[in-house]
C-alpha positions in Angstrom: 11.0 37.0 19.7 8.3 36.4 22.3 8.7 33.7 24.8 5.9 31.1 25.0 4.1 31.0 28.3 5.0 28.3 30.8 2.5 25.6 31.7 1.3 27.7 34.6 0.5 30.8 32.6 3.9 32.4 32.1 5.5 35.5 33.8 5.7 38.9 32.2 8.0 41.8 32.9 8.7 42.6 36.6 7.2 39.3 37.6 3.6 40.0 37.0 1.4 37.0 36.1 -0.2 36.9 32.7 -2.8 34.2 32.5 -3.9 33.0 29.1 -7.4 34.0 28.2 -10.0 31.3 29.0 -11.4 29.4 26.0 -15.0 28.3 26.5 -15.5 24.5 26.5 -17.4 23.2 23.5 -20.8 21.6 24.3 -20.8 17.8 24.6 -24.3 17.3 23.4 -24.8 16.0 19.8 -24.6 18.8 17.1 -25.7 18.7 13.5 -22.9 20.2 11.3 -21.6 20.2 7.8 -18.2 18.7 6.9 -16.1 21.2 5.1 -12.6 19.8 5.2 -10.5 16.6 5.3 -7.1 16.1 7.1 -4.1 14.2 5.9 -4.8 11.8 8.7 -8.1 10.7 7.1 -10.6 12.7 9.3 -13.4 15.0 8.3 -13.2 18.6 9.6 -16.2 20.5 10.9 -16.5 23.9 12.7 -18.2 24.2 16.1 -18.3 27.7 17.6 -15.4 28.6 15.3 -13.1 25.8 16.4 -11.9 23.1 14.0 -13.2 19.7 15.1 -11.8 16.5 13.6 -14.3 13.7 13.0 -13.1 10.2 12.0 -15.4 8.6 9.4 -16.9 11.9 8.2 -16.5 13.0 4.5 -16.4 16.4 2.9 -19.8 17.8 1.9 -21.7 15.6 4.3 -24.2 16.8 7.0 -23.5 14.8 10.1 -24.4 14.6 13.8 -21.3 14.6 16.0 -20.5 14.6 19.7 -17.3 16.2 21.0 -15.2 13.8 23.0 -11.8 15.7 23.2 -11.5 19.5 23.5 -8.2 21.2 23.3 -7.3 24.9 23.1 -7.1 25.2 19.3 -8.9 22.1 18.1 -11.2 19.3 19.2 -12.2 15.8 18.2 -15.6 14.3 17.9 -17.3 11.0 17.3 -19.6 10.5 14.4 -23.1 9.8 15.7 -25.1 9.8 12.5 -24.8 10.8 8.8 -27.8 12.9 7.8 -26.8 13.7 4.2 -24.1 11.2 3.0 -21.5 11.8 0.4 -22.0 10.2 -3.0 -18.6 8.4 -2.3 -19.9 6.8 1.0 -20.3 3.0 0.8 -20.9 0.1 3.1 -17.4 -0.9 4.3 -16.2 -4.5 3.6 -15.3 -4.7 7.3 -14.8 -2.6 10.4 -11.7 -0.5 10.1 -10.1 -2.2 13.1 -10.7 -5.6 11.6 -8.9 -4.4 8.4 -6.0 -3.3 10.5 -6.2 0.5 10.0 -8.7 0.6 7.2 -9.9 4.1 8.1 -11.2 4.9 4.6 -13.1 1.6 4.1 -16.3 3.6 4.1 -15.3 5.4 0.9 -15.5 4.0 -2.7 -12.0 3.4 -4.0 -12.2 6.1 -6.6 -13.4 8.5 -3.9 -10.5 7.5 -1.7 -8.2 8.5 -4.5 -9.9 11.8 -5.0 -9.6 12.6 -1.3 -5.9 11.8 -1.4 -5.4 14.0 -4.4 -7.3 16.8 -2.6 -5.2 16.4 0.6 -1.9 16.5 -1.3 -2.9 19.6 -3.2 -4.1 21.3 0.0 -1.0 20.4 2.0 1.4 21.6 -0.7 -0.6 24.8 -1.1 -1.2 25.7 2.6 1.9 24.2 4.3 4.2 24.1 1.4 3.2 27.5 0.2 3.1 26.5 -3.5 0.6 28.5 -5.5 -1.5 26.1 -7.7 0.5 23.0 -6.9 1.1 20.8 -10.0 -0.6 17.7 -8.5 -1.7 14.9 -10.8 -4.7 12.7 -10.1 -4.0 9.9 -7.6 -3.2 6.7 -9.5 -4.4 3.2 -8.6 -1.6 0.7 -8.7 -3.1 -2.6 -7.7 -6.1 -4.3 -6.0 -8.0 -2.4 -3.3 -7.9 -5.5 -1.0 -5.4 -8.4 -0.7 -2.3 -6.4 -1.6 -0.1 -6.4 1.5 2.8 -8.9 1.6 3.7 -7.9 5.1 1.3 -7.9 8.1 1.9 -7.6 11.8 -0.5 -9.1 14.3 -0.6 -8.8 18.1 -1.9 -11.2 20.7 -4.7 -10.5 23.1 -4.7 -11.8 26.7 -6.1 -15.1 25.4 -3.4 -15.5 22.8 -5.7 -14.7 19.8 -4.0 -12.7 17.1 -5.3 -9.5 15.6 -4.9 -5.8 15.1 -4.7 -3.0 17.6 -7.9 -1.0 17.8 -7.4 2.6 16.6 -5.8 4.8 19.3 -5.6 1.8 21.7 -3.5 -1.1 22.7 -6.6 -3.4 22.8 -6.4 -6.2 20.3 -9.3 -7.0 17.9 -8.8 -10.7 16.9 -9.0 -11.5 13.2 -9.0 -14.7 11.3 -9.2 -13.1 7.8 -6.4 -10.7 6.9 -8.4 -8.8 4.3 -5.6 -6.4 3.2 -3.1 -9.3 3.0 -2.3 -11.3 -0.1 -3.5 -14.8 -0.4 0.0 -16.0 0.5 -0.1 -13.9 3.7 -3.6 -15.3 4.5 -2.2 -18.9 4.1 0.4 -18.1 6.7 -2.3 -16.8 9.0 -4.2 -20.0 8.6 -1.2 -22.2 9.5 0.0 -20.0 12.4 -3.4 -20.1 14.1 -3.7 -18.7 17.6 -2.2 -19.2 21.1 1.4 -19.5 19.8 2.7 -17.9 23.0 3.8 -15.0 21.0 3.2 -11.3 21.9 3.4 -10.4 18.3 3.6 -12.2 15.0 4.8 -10.8 11.6 3.8 -12.5 8.4 5.7 -11.9 5.2 5.2 -13.7 1.9 6.3 -12.9 -1.6 4.6 -14.7 -4.4 7.1 -13.7 -7.1 9.8 -15.8 -5.4 7.9 -18.2 -3.2 9.7 -17.0 -0.1 7.9 -16.5 3.2 8.8 -16.0 6.8 7.0 -15.8 10.2 8.7 -13.6 12.8 7.7 -14.2 16.4 8.2 -11.9 19.3 8.0 -14.1 22.4 5.5 -13.4 25.1 6.1 -14.2 28.8 5.3 -17.9 28.5 6.4 -20.9 26.4 6.2 -20.7 22.6 4.4 -23.1 20.3 6.3 -22.6 17.0 4.2 -23.1 13.8 5.1 -25.8 11.4 4.9 -25.2 7.6 6.8 -24.5 4.4 8.1 -21.1 5.6 11.0 -19.7 7.6 10.5 -19.1 11.3 12.5 -16.2 12.9 12.6 -15.0 16.6 12.7 -11.3 17.2 15.3 -10.6 19.9 15.5 -7.6 22.3 18.7 -6.4 20.6 16.8 -6.1 17.3 18.7 -8.9 15.5 16.6 -11.7 14.0 17.3 -15.2 15.1 16.4 -17.8 12.4 14.9 -20.9 14.0 13.9 -22.6 10.7 15.4 -21.6 7.4 17.7 -18.6 7.0 15.0 -15.8 7.3 15.9 -14.4 3.9 13.1 -13.1 1.7 13.1 -12.0 -1.9 10.9 -10.0 -4.3 11.0 -9.6 -8.1 10.4 -6.0 -9.2 10.8 -4.5 -12.7 12.8 -7.6 -13.8 15.2 -7.4 -10.8 15.4 -9.6 -7.8 15.9 -8.1 -4.3 16.9 -10.2 -1.3 16.5 -8.9 2.3 16.2 -10.2 5.8 13.1 -9.7 8.0 14.4 -6.5 9.7 14.9 -4.7 6.4 12.2 -2.5 4.9 10.6 -3.3 1.6 7.4 -2.0 0.0 4.4 -3.9 1.3 3.0 -4.6 -2.2 4.8 -5.9 -5.3 2.6 -3.7 -7.5 3.4 -0.7 -5.4 7.1 -1.2 -5.6 6.9 -1.6 -9.4 4.8 1.6 -9.6 7.4 3.5 -7.6 10.3 2.3 -9.8 8.4 3.3 -13.0 7.4 6.7 -11.6 10.9 7.6 -10.3 12.5 6.6 -13.6 10.0 8.7 -15.5 10.7 11.7 -13.1 14.5 11.5 -13.4 14.4 11.3 -17.2 17.6 10.5 -19.1 20.3 9.7 -16.5 22.8 7.9 -18.7 26.2 9.0 -17.4 24.7 11.2 -14.6 25.8 11.0 -11.0 22.7 10.1 -9.0 22.5 9.9 -5.2 19.9 7.5 -3.9 19.3 8.7 -0.3 17.6 6.4 2.2 18.3 3.7 -0.3 17.2 0.7 1.7 18.1 -2.6 0.0 18.4 -0.9 -3.4 14.9 -0.8 -4.7 15.5 2.4 -6.7 19.3 2.2 -6.9 19.4 -0.8 -9.2 16.9 0.4 -11.8 18.8 3.8 -11.9 22.1 2.0 -12.5 20.5 -0.1 -15.2 19.4 3.1 -16.8 23.0 4.1 -17.1 23.4 6.4 -14.0 26.5 6.3 -11.8 24.7 5.6 -8.5 25.7 6.3 -4.9 23.3 4.6 -2.5 23.2 5.9 1.0 21.5 4.0 3.9 22.0 4.1 7.6 20.6 0.6 8.4 23.6 -1.7 8.3 21.7 -4.9 7.3 19.9 -3.1 4.5 23.3 -1.8 3.1 24.7 -5.3 3.1 21.7 -6.5 1.1 22.0 -3.5 -1.3 25.6 -4.5 -2.0 24.7 -8.1 -2.7 21.6 -7.2 -4.7 23.6 -5.0 -7.0 26.3 -7.7 -7.3 23.7 -10.3 -8.1 22.3 -8.1 -10.9 25.8 -7.2 -12.1 25.1 -3.5 -11.7 27.7 -1.0 -10.5 26.3 0.7 -7.4 28.4 2.4 -4.7 26.8 1.7 -1.4 27.6 4.0 1.6 26.6 2.8 5.1 26.0 6.1 6.9 23.2 8.3 8.3 22.0 10.4 5.3 22.3 13.6 7.3 25.9 12.9 8.2 27.1 12.0 4.7 25.3 14.9 3.0 26.6 17.4 5.5 30.2 16.0 5.2 30.2 16.4 1.4 28.5 19.8 1.6 31.1 21.0 4.0 33.9 19.4 2.0 34.7 17.1 4.9 34.6 14.2 2.4 36.4 14.8 -0.9 36.0 11.2 -2.2 32.4 11.9 -3.3 31.4 14.4 -6.0 28.2 16.5 -5.7 25.3 14.8 -7.4 23.7 15.8 -10.7 20.4 14.3 -9.5 19.2 13.3 -6.1 16.5 10.6 -5.4 15.2 11.1 -1.9 13.1 8.5 -0.1 13.1 9.6 3.6 11.2 8.1 6.5 7.7 9.4 7.5 9.2 12.4 9.3 10.7 13.7 6.1 14.2 14.8 5.2 14.2 17.8 7.5 15.6 21.3 7.2 19.3 20.3 7.8 19.4 17.7 5.0 17.5 20.0 2.7 19.9 22.9 3.4 22.9 20.7 2.7 21.4 19.3 -0.5 20.7 22.9 -1.7 24.3 23.7 -1.0 25.4 20.8 -3.2 23.1 22.1 -6.0 21.8 19.1 -7.9 19.9 20.0 -11.1 16.9 17.9 -9.9 15.6 16.3 -6.8 13.1 13.5 -7.0 11.4 13.1 -3.7 9.5 9.9 -2.7 7.2 10.8 0.2 5.1 8.6 2.4 3.7 11.5 4.4 2.1 14.5 2.7 2.7 16.9 5.6 6.4 16.1 5.8 6.6 16.5 2.0 4.9 19.9 2.2 7.3 21.1 4.9 10.3 20.0 2.9 8.7 21.5 -0.3 8.6 24.9 1.4 12.3 24.6 2.3 13.2 23.6 -1.2 11.2 26.3 -3.0 12.4 29.0 -0.6 16.0 28.0 -1.5 15.4 28.3 -5.2 14.0 25.0 -6.4 10.7 24.7 -8.2 8.1 21.9 -7.9 7.3 20.8 -11.4 5.0 17.9 -10.6 3.7 15.6 -7.8 2.3 12.2 -8.7 0.3 10.5 -5.9 0.2 6.7 -5.9 -2.4 4.8 -4.1 -0.2 2.1 -2.6 -2.4 1.7 0.5 -6.1 1.5 -0.5 -8.6 1.5 2.3 -6.3 3.7 4.4 -5.4 7.4 4.4 -1.8 6.6 3.7 -0.4 7.9 0.4 2.9 7.6 -1.5 3.9 10.6 -3.7 6.7 11.1 -6.2 7.5 14.9 -6.4 10.0 16.4 -8.8 12.0 19.6 -8.1 14.3 21.4 -10.5 16.8 24.2 -9.7 
């Protein structure tokens, strides 16, 4: 195996210096180019002197004028100066992407956004996952294209005005209208106002239960707490929420089940998105009556409860202690038998695979909903050793899914289907439910 060069150029045998060949810098003057690709991060890809150049705002098939602003050894980034020949999917955005809070696909018609997401998923599974002809279904719309978020985080600028961070910056763009937030979230924004003394304010509101909470991260000065029909919680440096008004407990109704959780616990940012995930996972696992199903990275039990209701024997594994407590209480409230294990997923899976824990049987089916970084090679290897008949993988990052797909297929599993769900319209983010069989 060759050793990578050091930052200074590396040292070959007998101490002779081996400098890396120089790479000519790309020109910084405007260039007219054609967009021939699209990244999973939502950027168009052009080629300048053979180098891949990423262009935010550019769409495949367009002829554009760009200016290089960042030039690395193997790639570069450019700004979009002008669109000479626009894509048929290009539209006038409802607002600047920074005002939307990350709306980097707001310049694309909603159906076009979903076609791009389908394309990206298919390309990532093919190129990075090494799956020939990936069985990717068309991206499915699951709710409104605006006004869908039940959870929004705002930051304060130096004058105390609340808004979103500008892309790739800590600068704050003040906003009065939270266009991606639900009407209930907007109502919270109206009441909270500005100049609360907070460094950061999180707004969460769930229409199905009427619960709402405002979480305030204090700034350096005094706080002016908002008054209204919602809970107020202080975020503490130790990560524990400190309720100031109310108990800081939220709830959401999904698929006929009620889930309760505190402000530190993760829950899907749209009720329609959560419902779509439950439906798609149940469809993917098929008949599970009597089967032993492990729900890994289970959170507060979003998928565990419907699986138990379908007749599965469910073991829910979650490393976040508050979330496991809510999973236990949510299962009890629904009168559903779910065994909840509070442990890092990688530790528990490895312990069972190595027979360090004999109180848990290997699963028949695994439902896997890892963080953005994916499950990783160690977890995948241990799952393969346990040999479940099927693995249903819920992914929020297509590149991580593709990497884990390669590990699974090389170990003898086959990808039978991947259903992209558009849980985050106006952004490049995508949720996917992928099914693997042994």
